[in-house]
N, C-alpha and C positions, 0 to 999 in steps of 0.2 A: 153209254150213259150220257145224258144231257149235261152240258157244262155247268149249269146252275146247281144241279144236284151234286155233282162231283165237288164243286167249290164248297157247298154247304157241308158235305161229309168231311172233307179235308180240314175245314175250319173247326168243326166239332172235335175232330181227333187232335188237332193242335192244342185246343183249349184243355182237353182231357189230359194230354201229355204234360202240360205245364202245371196243372193242378188236379191230380187224380182224386177221385171221390174217396171218402172214407168208407170203411166196411161197416155196414149197418149192424146193430145189435141183433137183428132178426137172424142173421147167419149163425150166431152162436146158439140161439134158441133152437134152431132147426138141426144143426150139426152136432150140438153138444160140446163144441170146442170153439175157440175164437177163430174168426175169419182172418184171412191173410190177403194182402194186396198181391197183385201180379208180380211186383218186384220181389216181395218176400218169397213167394212160391218159386220164382225163377232162381233165387239165391239158394233155396233149399234143394233144388233139382239141377244145380249147375252141372254136376257130373253126367247127368242124363242128357243134358243139352249140348255138351261139347264133345269133340272127337278125342279129347285127352283120356277119356274113361276107358 
């Protein structure tokens, strides 16, 4: 991957990590339930994601 593209992608990811986007209301309209952030999903699935389970 060219350096300038990698630099752009890493910069975008850093911004995203510092200020994650909100879950848009469209998600609830489509799914019929409120959307969750990745952090909320990971917390809910902690046992599935660890070796402790």
